[in-house]
matplotlib code that plots the C-alpha trace (Angstrom):
import matplotlib.pyplot as plt

x = [9.1, 8.0, 10.2, 11.9, 15.6, 16.1, 12.4, 12.3, 10.8, 10.4, 7.3, 5.6, 5.3, 5.7, 7.0, 3.6, 2.0, 3.5, 0.8, -0.8, -0.8, 0.2, 1.6, 5.2, 6.5, 4.9, 6.0, 9.6, 9.3, 8.1, 10.7, 13.4, 11.7, 12.0, 15.7, 16.3, 14.2, 15.8, 19.2, 20.8, 22.5, 23.9, 24.1, 23.4, 20.1, 19.0, 19.8, 17.9, 14.9, 15.1, 15.1, 12.3, 10.1, 10.7, 9.7, 6.6, 5.5, 5.9, 3.7, 1.1, 1.0, 0.4, -2.2, -3.7, -6.8, -5.1, -5.3, -2.4, -0.1, -1.3, -0.7, 2.8, 3.5, 2.4, 4.6, 7.7, 7.2, 6.6, 9.8, 11.8, 10.4, 11.3, 14.9, 15.2, 13.8, 13.4, 11.4, 12.7, 10.7, 7.3, 6.6, 7.2, 5.0, 2.2, 2.5, 2.4, -0.8, -2.4, -1.6, -2.9, -6.0, -6.8, -6.1, -8.6, -11.2, -11.0, -10.6, -12.4, -10.6, -7.3, -5.3, -6.6, -5.8, -2.3, -3.0, -4.6, -1.5, 0.9, -1.6, -2.3, 1.5, 1.9, -0.8, 0.8, 4.3, 4.1, 4.2, 0.9, -0.7, 0.6, 3.7, 2.0, -1.0, -0.1, -3.2, -3.2, -6.9, -6.9, -4.0, -5.9, -8.9, -6.9, -4.8, -7.8, -9.5, -6.5, -6.9, -10.6, -10.0, -7.3, -7.5, -4.9, -2.3, 1.2, 1.6, -1.8, -1.5, 2.2, 1.6, -1.5, 0.5, 3.2, 0.6, -0.9, 2.5, 3.3, 0.0, 0.9, -1.7, 0.9, -1.5, -3.3, -0.1, 1.1, -2.1, -1.8, 2.0, 1.0, -1.5, 1.2, 3.4, 0.5, -0.5, -0.6, 2.4, 1.8, 3.7, 5.2, 5.9, 9.3, 8.6, 5.9, 8.5, 10.7, 7.8, 7.0, 10.6, 10.5, 7.3, 8.8, 11.8, 9.6, 7.4, 10.4, 11.7, 8.3, 6.8]
y = [94.4, 97.2, 97.3, 99.8, 99.0, 95.6, 94.9, 92.1, 89.0, 90.4, 90.3, 93.7, 97.3, 98.8, 102.1, 103.0, 102.9, 105.4, 106.0, 109.4, 110.9, 114.1, 112.1, 113.3, 109.9, 108.0, 110.5, 110.2, 106.5, 106.5, 109.1, 106.9, 103.9, 105.8, 106.5, 102.8, 101.6, 103.8, 104.8, 102.0, 98.8, 95.6, 94.6, 98.2, 98.2, 94.9, 96.1, 99.3, 97.4, 95.2, 98.3, 99.9, 96.7, 96.6, 100.3, 99.8, 96.7, 98.7, 101.5, 98.9, 97.3, 100.8, 101.8, 98.5, 100.2, 103.1, 102.4, 104.9, 102.9, 99.5, 100.6, 101.8, 98.6, 96.6, 98.7, 98.4, 94.6, 94.2, 96.1, 94.1, 90.9, 92.0, 92.8, 89.5, 87.3, 83.6, 81.4, 83.4, 86.3, 84.5, 85.2, 88.9, 88.8, 87.2, 89.7, 92.5, 91.0, 90.8, 94.5, 95.7, 93.7, 95.0, 98.6, 98.2, 96.6, 99.8, 102.2, 100.8, 103.4, 101.8, 105.0, 106.5, 103.3, 102.9, 99.8, 98.1, 98.7, 97.0, 94.2, 93.6, 93.4, 90.9, 88.6, 89.0, 88.0, 85.7, 82.0, 80.3, 77.6, 75.5, 77.5, 80.9, 83.0, 84.2, 84.6, 86.3, 86.9, 88.5, 90.6, 91.9, 92.7, 94.7, 96.6, 97.4, 98.7, 101.0, 102.5, 102.9, 104.8, 107.0, 106.9, 109.7, 108.2, 107.4, 104.5, 103.0, 103.1, 102.0, 98.9, 97.9, 98.3, 96.0, 93.4, 93.5, 93.2, 90.2, 88.6, 89.1, 91.9, 94.1, 96.6, 97.3, 97.6, 100.3, 102.2, 102.1, 103.0, 106.0, 106.9, 106.6, 109.0, 111.5, 111.0, 113.3, 113.2, 113.6, 116.5, 114.3, 111.2, 111.3, 107.7, 109.0, 110.7, 107.7, 105.6, 108.2, 108.0, 104.2, 104.2, 106.7, 104.5, 101.4, 103.1, 104.3, 100.7, 99.2, 101.8]
z = [-7.8, -5.5, -2.5, -0.1, -0.3, 1.3, 1.9, -0.8, 0.7, 4.1, 6.2, 6.2, 5.4, 8.9, 7.6, 6.5, 9.9, 12.3, 14.9, 14.6, 18.1, 19.9, 22.9, 23.2, 24.5, 21.6, 19.1, 20.3, 20.1, 16.5, 15.4, 16.7, 15.0, 11.7, 12.2, 13.1, 10.1, 7.5, 8.7, 10.9, 9.8, 11.3, 14.9, 16.2, 14.2, 15.8, 19.3, 18.6, 17.4, 20.5, 22.7, 20.8, 21.0, 24.8, 25.1, 22.9, 24.9, 28.2, 26.8, 25.7, 29.1, 30.7, 28.1, 26.9, 25.3, 23.5, 19.7, 19.1, 21.4, 20.0, 16.4, 17.4, 19.1, 16.1, 13.8, 16.0, 16.4, 12.7, 11.8, 14.4, 12.9, 9.4, 10.4, 12.3, 9.6, 9.5, 11.9, 14.8, 13.7, 13.8, 17.4, 16.8, 13.8, 15.7, 18.5, 16.0, 14.5, 17.9, 18.7, 15.3, 15.4, 18.9, 17.7, 14.8, 17.2, 19.3, 16.3, 13.2, 11.1, 12.1, 12.6, 9.4, 7.6, 8.9, 11.0, 8.1, 5.9, 8.3, 9.2, 5.5, 4.8, 7.7, 6.2, 2.7, 3.7, 6.7, 6.0, 5.7, 7.8, 9.6, 10.1, 10.6, 9.5, 6.1, 3.8, 0.5, 0.4, 3.9, 2.9, -0.1, 2.0, 4.6, 2.1, 0.0, 3.2, 3.9, 0.4, 0.9, 4.2, 2.8, -1.1, -1.5, 0.8, -0.6, 1.8, 1.3, -2.5, -2.5, -0.5, -2.3, -5.6, -4.1, -3.2, -6.7, -8.3, -6.1, -7.2, -10.9, -11.4, -13.1, -14.9, -11.7, -9.8, -12.2, -11.6, -7.8, -8.0, -10.0, -7.4, -4.8, -6.7, -6.9, -3.4, -0.4, 1.9, 5.6, 7.2, 9.9, 7.8, 6.1, 5.1, 2.7, 0.5, 0.6, -0.6, -3.4, -4.6, -4.5, -6.6, -9.1, -9.6, -10.0, -12.6, -14.5, -14.8, -15.9, -18.3]

ax = plt.figure().add_subplot(projection="3d")
ax.plot(x, y, z, "-o")
ax.set_aspect("equal")
plt.show()
């Protein structure tokens, strides 16, 4: 299965959706998010996610109509929910969905597809009704939209490949994983290269 490290069975692909903005406060927040997401472990990681979520929520309260801020909030809340897991993560997941849907309503391109990636993964991995809002068809629609917006993205192709593999569409998953490997890394996204390496390993195992 296509996964980043311990992401098996978790709710979403937040790593793909760092908000694109020159705002130094938001940039700092998302840089720290990347460190927590990829480098930290255990209780320290959970505390760091809690602090990041509080900071992101405060930014969103101050700038409730800023799609960059709302996307960042959604990413942070999604990652925190992923780390927390279980039913206790559902409120975080719902709040992430709300933030991302509002960001997309304001900016239909969804941060150049990034908001669609995280939102699609939320719908893919969250439990379905009546527990939560998980919906495989909605996940496909959102993840496909992300690919349409940024067809050369490593993240957009990687997470669509992940979805297709989970749906049993193995041949198509291989195709999009190959597109992820050949994709264009963004200069300020270390997560893109991590995803490219993950896709390369997955392809090597399944060829």
